N, C-alpha and C positions, 0 to 999 in steps of 0.2 A: 427428786435428790437422787444421787446415782450411789450407788452403792460398791466397795471396795472389791467386790468380789467379781464386779460384770465384768463379761469378757465381749470381744467379737475377732472369730476369729477368721486371719486369712485361707485363702480356697486357695492357691499356691503354698509352695512351701519355701523356706528361707533361701534352698538353692533359688529356684525358677524365680523368684522376686528376684535375687540379685544377678542374676542372666538377665533378665527383664527391661530390669531400671537401670543396666549398664549400656545395656543395645539398644535403649529409644532413643536417650538425647545427646547428643554431641558435644555439648557445652556446658556449664550452669544457666547462661540467660534464656535456652533453647527448654530448659524442665521450668522454669520459674515461669517461664510467658506459658505454663499447658497450668498449673498453678490457680495464675489471675484468670486462663476462661474458665476453671473451675466453677470461679467465684460470679462471672458473667452469665454464665449457663444458669445459677441458681436466682437472677434476675435482681444482682446486686444495682446499686447506681455506682458506687464509690466502690474499688478494690485499693488499697492501701497495701504498697511493698516498701518494706524497712529492711536495711542491710546495715547489722551491725557490726562494721569493718575497725573496730578502735585496734583489736585481735588478728589479723586477716588467715593467721591458722586455727583461731577459734572462733568464727565468726558466725553471727548470728543470723537468722534469715525468719521474716515473719510477713506471710500474704496477709490479710485480715478484708475478708467481705461485710458488707450489709445488708448478702441478701438471706433470702427464707430462708440458711442453717438448717440443722440437721434435726429430724426425729428420731427415736431408738430405729424405728424399725430404717430409718435412713440409715444408720453407720453399720447395720447387718448391709443392706447393700453395697455398701463402700468400701467393704471388706470384699466382696465380689469383684475376681479380677475376670474381665472379657464376658460384660452383658452389655446389652443393648440399650445406649441411653435414653437415646428419642422414642423407643417406647415406651421408658419407665416415667418419662414428663418431657416439658418442652417450658422455653420460654416465652411469657407474655410482653416485654418490651423491646429486648435487644435485640435483633434477628429472631424474624417471625416466623426464617426456616425451622426453628426449634435447638435444641443444645449443639454445638460447635464439636465437642465429644461425640464417639458415636459407640467404642470398644471398653469404655470403663477401664479403658490403663492409665488415662491420666497421673494417677494417686500415686501412681510408680516415682513422677518425678521429685516428692519428696523422698523416696529413698534416693534417688540419684544424686540428692541435698546432702542427704545427713543419714546417717544413720541409728537417731535417736531424734526424735520430732514428738509435739503433744500439739492435739485437737481440741480446739475447743469451741463450743457449736451451743448458740441462741435460737430457740426452736418456738414457735405456737404453743407445744407441746412439755416445753423444759426444755433446760441447758444440759449441759452434761459438757467433762473435759475428759479423753483420752491421753497415755502415753504409748508407742511403741517406743523400745530399747532392741535395737538390733547387731549392738556391741559387741555381744556376747554371741553371735548368730553362728560365726565359725565353727563352734563345739559342737554343732548338733547343725547341717545343714538341710538332712531330711523332716526337722520339727516345722512344726506350721506357725508361722506367727500368727498372735494375737495386739487388737488393738486392749489398753487393762485401763477400769476405768480409775478415776482418780478426784481427790478431790483439790488437789489446788495445782500451779503448775508457774512455771520460771518466771521474777518478775521481768517487766521489760520497758521501756519508755512509752509504748501504747499501750500503757496499764489504764489510767486514765479516759483516754479515747475509746480502749473495748470495752468499756464500764457504761456506755454512752450510746453504746449499740442496743437496740431490741432485738434485733433477728441478725445472724451471721455467722461466721464461719472464720477462727484463728489457729495459725498452721504456725508454728512457734520450731524451726529447723536447728539444732544445736549442732557447736559443733564443727561447722561448715570451714571448707581449708577453699580459701582465696589467695593463698600464699602464691602463686602464679601468675595473680591480674594485680597489674597496674591503677594508681589509684585514677588515672582516665579511663582505664577499660569499666571499671567498676564505674564510673559518672558515666560514660557512653551509654552504658543499661538503660539509660532512660530514655534515648531515642532508639534502641533494640526494641523497644519493649512496647512503646509506641507504634514502632514497622511491625509487628507482630499482631497489628486488630487492625481492622476499619471501624474506626467509633468515628460517632456522629462530631461534627464539625465544631459545632456549640449546644452544648447539652448535656445528657445523661445516657447511656454509663462513662464512666471516665477511670481512668489510673491515676492516683495520688501516689509519687515515689522519694523516700528518702533516704539518704548515704549517710549515716554518723560515723563520723572517722577519727573524731576528737568528744572530751568532755566538755567541749564549750557549748552553751545551748543556742540554738540561732531562733530567732521570733517565726518566722514562716519555714516550719521543718518539711511538708508536705508540699512538694511541687507537682502538679498537673505534667504527665509525663508528653513530652513532644516530639514529631518529626521534623527533620531537617531537612526537608528537601528545598532546594533552591531556584523553584518555581520561577524566580527573578532571573535567571540564566539557563530559562530554556529559549532556545531559538524558533521552533517550530514546536508545535502539540496535535495531538489526535486524542479526543475523546467522546464517552457516551456516556451522557450520567442520567439513568432515571429519577424520577422524585426519592424512591427509596431509598438511592445510592449515596452515601458521606460524598459529597463535592465540597473540596477543596475552598476556602476562600478567594484563596491569590486568584481561583482557574474562575471568578466570578467579575474581579475589578479590571480593571482598565490596564491593558499593555504597557510598560512602559521599554523605550529604545534602549539597547543592549550594549555593551562596548566590547569589541571584540580586539584582540592586541593586531594590530597590520604595521610592522615598520616599514615605514617609506609614506604613512599617508601622514596628514597634519597631527599633529600630538602622539604620530603610529597609532591613530583608533578610528575602526571602521565603525559607524554605529548601522547598528539595524530593527528593523520594527516587527518582533514577532509576532507568528501567526498563530492560529487557533481552529482547528477545523473537526467535523463532525467523524466519526468512527465511519471507514466504510470497509464494508466486507463484500469481498468479488469471488466466490468461490474458483473462478476461472486464471486467475492470479497468482495462484500456488501447486506446485506440483505435487503435493498431499492427499488433494480430495480426492485423487485417484483409489488411491488406500483406500478409502473409506466408503467408497461411493455406495454401497450396501447397506451400509449402516447410516448414513445420514442422507435427511432429507435440506439442503441447500435451502432450498424456497421457502419454507415452512419451516427453518431452524431447527429442526430435530434431529436426535439422536436415536435412535430404534425407539423412534415414538414417542421419546423425551423433551421436550421443549429446552432447546439451551439459548444464553444470552452470552453475550463479552459485555461488560460493562468498564470502566472507570479511565484512563487515561494513560497515554506514551510519550512521552517528550525525547527530544537531542536535544544536547545543553550545547550552547555555544562557545563554550573552552570548559575543559578541566583543568586548567591550571589552574593552583588556589587564589592564588595572590588575584588573577588576573577574573576569576570568577565570581570573589568577594568581593568587586568592585559593582557588579550585578546584580547580587544578595548574599550578604554580611554570614547566610547561612550554611553557604558551601564548603561541606569538607571533603577531603579526599586523602584518607589515610589507612592505616589498619584498623580501625577502631572501625571506621563507616565507610563502605565504595557505593558512589552514587550509581556507578553503573552495572542497575540491576534489573530486571522484572520482576517485582512479585505478585503472586499470583495469590487470591485469596478465595477462600469456600467459606462462606458461612461467616464473612467475615472476621476470619482468622484467617494466618498468612499458612498455606497449604507449601508454596515453594519458592526459594528464592533466586532457582536456579535456572528459571524458563529462558534467557537468554540466551547463555551458553550451548541451552539444548538447540537454538533455534539453525545449527551451521551456519552461520553468516562471518564474514570476514572481511576487514578491511578498518581502515584508520578509525573511522566516525562508529563502528559497532559500539566501542567503548566508550561514547559520547549519552547510551540511550539510558532512560529511566523512567519508570513508569510502574504505578499498581494500579490491575485489574482483577476483576471477578469476575469467576465462572463455578457456579455451583453444579452445575454435572459433575464434575469430577468428583464428587461425592455426595453422588445423588441415593437417598435412600432405596430405591427400586431398584438400583443396580449394582452389580460386584462391589466391595470396596476394593479398593487399588492405590490405596497406599501401602508407600515403601515399609519394611519389618521398622524402621527406626524413625516412622512417622513421620517426616520431616521432608517426605517428598512423594511423590507419585512413580508408577510403574510407567520407564517412559513406553516402551512397548503395547499399552492398554490403546486403544483407539481412540479413545475421548482425548489421550495427551496429542494423539497426532491430529485432532478437530482441532484443541487447544493450537499447534505452532502454522494448523492450514490457516487458522484467522488471523494467527498474529505477526505471521513472518512476513505478509506481502505491507501490515504498516509498517513496521520495524524498517523495511527495504527502501517504504517510501519517504522516512525519516531521513534514513541515510542520504539516499539521494539527494534532498533537498538541502541539507548541510553540506554534501561537494558540492551544488550548485554554490551555495551561500561562499564558499571557499573560492569556487571560480571567479564569483564577485569580486571577492576582494584581491585576490592577484592581476583580475583586469583593472583596479581602481588604483592598484599600488602602481603598475606602468604607466595608467597614463597620468598619476600623478606626476610620475620620476620624469616622462616625455616633455609636461607642464613647466615641472622644473628647472629641466634643461632649456627649457625654451628660452623664459623669463633669467634666468641666469645669462644666455646668451646674449638676450636683449641687455643686461643690464650693464654685462661685459662693454655691449657695444656704445653702449652711452658713457662707461667711464673712460673707452680708448676716446671718444670725441671728445671732451672735454680734457684729455690727457694733452688732443694734437692744438687743441685750440689756446694751449698756453705759448706756443710755436710761432710768433706772429711768423719769424721768420722764414717758415714754409709756407708755400702759397697754397689757400685754399682750394685749390683745385688738387695738389700735391693730398693735402692734411685728409679730401675725401677717398682718395683713391687707398691711402695708406689704411682709412678705417674699414675700407672694404675690404681688403687683404686680408688686414689683422682676424678682420670677426669671420674670415670664410675658412680661416686657419682649425676655427675649434672648431667647425661644424662633423671635424674624422673624427677621433679620438681623444685629442686635446679636451677635458673636461673643465671649465669655468669653475670657480669656488663659489658655494652656496652659503656657506656661513660666514653670516656679517655679525662681525660682535665691535663695540669702541673701548678704545684701549685709554685711561685716564692716566696718565703719567705725571705725578706729581712725587715733593718731599714731604714727608709725612708732616713736619711742622706746618705745611702748606694745607694740611686737610680737611679745613673750613672751605675754602673754595673749591673745591675741588669735592667735598661732601655737601657742596650745593648743589651743582651740577649731577653729580650720582643722583642724589633725592628728586629734581625737577623730571629728570628723564623718567623713574621708575616711577613718578608719581604718574606720570603721562600716562604707563601703562607698559615701559620697556621691561623684560624679566632679568632679573638680578645677573644670571648666566651672561644674559646680551652685555654688560657693562665688565671689564677686570678691572677692581676698583678694589687694592690691599688694603685703605682705612677705611672701609666700612664696618660697621659697627658687624661683631661677630665674624669677621672672613681672619681664615686661618695661613693665609699663604703668608703671609708675613711671618708667619711660624715656624715656617721651616726651615733647616738651613740655607745660608747663599747660596750653595749649587743650586739644590732642588730652587729656590725662588729663581734664579738665573734660568732654569731651563724652561720656569713656567711661561718668565716672561718673551723668552724667545719663540717658544713655541708659538703661545698669543698674537708676538708681533709678524711672525713670518710662515705659519700656519694657515692659519685663519685669513678672509677676507675681512682686516682691524683696519678700524681707523682711529690714529692714533691721535690723541690731546696733549698738549704737552704744556703744564701750566710751571710758566720758568718763574725765578728770583735766584736768589743770594743762596737761599736755602736751595732750590733746584743745581746752581751748580756744586754748592758744597757736598753734596750726594751722590755717591759712586755707583748705584743701583739708578739713577736718573740720567744719571753723564751715559751708562749702561745700553738703559732705553732710550736715548736720543739717539746716540751711534748706530744702533739698531735698527731704527726710527730713519734715520737720514740713510743707509746703505741703503735700506729698501725701498727708497719710495723714492718718488719726484718733491721739490719743493709744494705743486698743486696738492698732496696727499693728506696732507695731516692739517690739524688744527693746533689756532696756538692761543693760549691767555698768559699776561706778561702784570709781574707784581711792578714792576720798575722798568724803565728804558733801559738802565744801564746793565743788568742783568742779561739779558737775552742774548745764547748764548750766538755769535756770526754764522755758524753752521746751521745753525735754524731760523736765520732770516728768512723767509718765503719771498722777497719782493714786495708784498703789500705791506699797506699799515701797520705801525706796531701800538696797538692797544697798550696802556696801563695805566693798572690798578690807583696806584696811588700817585696822589695826587701833588702840585705846589708846594700843598702846605701841609704834606706826610700824612694824610690821610685817607681813607677810605671809606667812600659813599657811593651808594649805588645812583648813579648820573642820568641823564637819558641820553648822554652817549655810551654809557658804558651797558646801559639796558638794552639800547636796543643794538650795540655789538654780541651781546649774551642772546640775542634770538636770533638775528642773521649769522654769525658767523663762529656760534658756539653750538648752541642747543639744537636748530632748525635743520643743520648741514649731518648734525648726529644723529636726529629722528631719520632724516631722507636714507640716511646710509643701512640703518638699523631698517627702516621699511621695504627695500630693496630686499633683505634676507628675507623679510616676511612675504613679502609680494610670491617669491620664489616659493618659500614653507606654504604657502596656500591660509593663513595666518591673517588675521587682522591688523590692519596697520595702526602706527602713533600717530594721533593729531599733533600738529603743528603748534609754536606757539606765535602768534601775531605784535611785530614791532607798533611802539608808541608812532602816531601819526599825535605831533603836536600843532596845537593854533599859536599864531600869531601872538605875544605879549600882550596886544590890546584885548584879542577874544578872550585870552585864560582871565583879564582882570576883570573885565564886565563878567565873566560865569561864574567869579568869584571861586575860582582853581589855580592848582599850584602843575608844573611838571608834574611833580608826583602823582597826579591823581589820575593819569594817561596811561601809568606802568600798567604791566599784566598784576590783577590782585596775587596772580599763585608764583610767579617771582618776585614779589616785593614780600608775602610770606614768608617763603624759604630762605629769601636772603636776609629778613629781620631773626627769623631763629637760627639757620646754621653761621652765619655770618655774624650779620653786628653785634650779636650779644657776645661775642667772642672779641671784639676787632682790640679793644684797648690793651690788652692785655698780648695779643699777636701784635701788635705792633712794639709796645714797650720790647719784646725779645725780639723782635726786627733789628730796632734800632741800636741792641744794646752792644757794645762793644765785642768783639771776638775774644774768643782766650790768646789768645799773638798778639791781639793789640792791646789786652789789658798786661800781657805781660810785660811789652814792651816801655806802657806806661808807666809798671810799677819798675820798673830799670832806673824810667827818666828822674822818677820821683825820686829816689835811692841817688842817682848821682847827683841829683841838683842837694841834696841835703850835705851830702859829703861833700861839696865843694863846700859849702857855708862852711862847715868845720873846717876846714883848710882854710877860710877868708880865702880862698881864691877867686879871681875876677870871673863870672861865667863864662863858658867859650861862645864867641859870637854863632 
């Protein structure tokens, strides 16, 4: 039972504690990690970190562990500042090397966070609660503060959880000011805490974290902190993992190919297979070895006779662009809350420095692509002097143990940077080769197109055509560059969209990309929402700028559309008659200037119906679909992309053979064409034909005038005009 009069006085004055606390930590998260380390040093299997941020100017922070707790004698030790924890105790579970802390000043982290906190502890010898209130310390800075025993502590959301622990320590800090830290900064603390320690990958101890920002109760309040290392984005890794060192699961699983942005390659992506190599330490690879020649025996790996070992991993990222890197690994983050360009150095399982990368003196683009986690316990070896800086968050850079660390790490980082430079050169070479391949393929297709165009002119002798083809093709061997973007343009009236949509659907089902077909009536297309001038510019650009094959769907609706006439005129002005495709609803509405000299198929039959006949089926295959596919495949061949399979026209047997096999002509149609025709075209035909043959508004007006005239003549009893 704790007595009210019980006190435990600190060995430093208020002024000394205040100066020490402010000098040791640069931010709340560093201080919080010290309190977590105290719990781990106490043998805890679980450390709970709770932040009540509902009122950021008056936040509550709790650190609770299920470690051994503190006896009354331990409380007296707790208030001592500057004693060797490693001589006093050692851990038996996590980190066999003993406690992370060394100087007994970690408790000052609580004073950094709050001038008013409560300490509750459960130990096999009993339980107790204590209060430290430094809010009035400014009155007498020379006085010595004390922990004062209390019977009760403030209630928080963790009361029930704390009551279930048999042993452990609970530190409740009141009035913590978090006003300068945004929501994302507070939530990112989980990753920061995870980076502070090298905990076993699967097992104990573990750190559980909960930020309460509202009164809404969530089911899973505490969640394990996790590192946010994008292993899936590392192009190359060097590593060394002895059995006792926690090895990330990602470094035991098979590697997956990476996608690196590379404009000019197919898909603008370069595919790279990551590599993993063992860490190699070569004393002759770094100039720093001469500085430590008398202290270090590199053959036996000792410093002043003390063995040393470098363990962990170092990698180089494939890319550090957020969106590109997240394609390889969704965990990649590079923002003001997290910087992957770090070499984190751990000692006894706790982060000792995250500034090693900047201390190596290396420059170049890919230095910022380096990330790693290494462990080097020599930096805090008990038998050697303490080299930690006054703020306990780094080491004296002039100490020769730090020089040794740089000598070991710098060649590894140089190697990774060189490998990333080689990868950049490989990507550059691949882009140049792809550029040359595309230009060669583009020129080949250009030559084939010239040949096809010249073939239309029978009046030119064959020998002259051959010579013209050679001359024209040779002309583009210099600075003239043929087009490499191949598209299909479907020119149609919106009321005829069933037929146009049928063509668009079939080509895309075959594998064409939406951007390869300009079709304004496609579901979700926004081109028609643009104003007329803007749409005209889009149409003009697609017809003139790209290597575009134009397909005209003519009808009386086509003739009535100013846009269709604009598109037809633009195509007529920029192409020969052999360079466009056409499908007609009826013969009488084919524009004379779009007649290409070939047979003119029409969808509308003599009985004014539209059906998928054998002739229409094969014309769609040979005269529309396959020419479109062949055109797009020329662009895909140039781009190095997979080509689109063509359709097969129907080969019909004789009537007698079909009758013997009990089949109709439709049984020989392409099933894919039939399915799309039935779905996209046939179900709309009744309404379409009714609209198509409906009299125009002008015709209706003339008919109404004629009817009115006839009625007037009847009323006047005048004979009708012959």
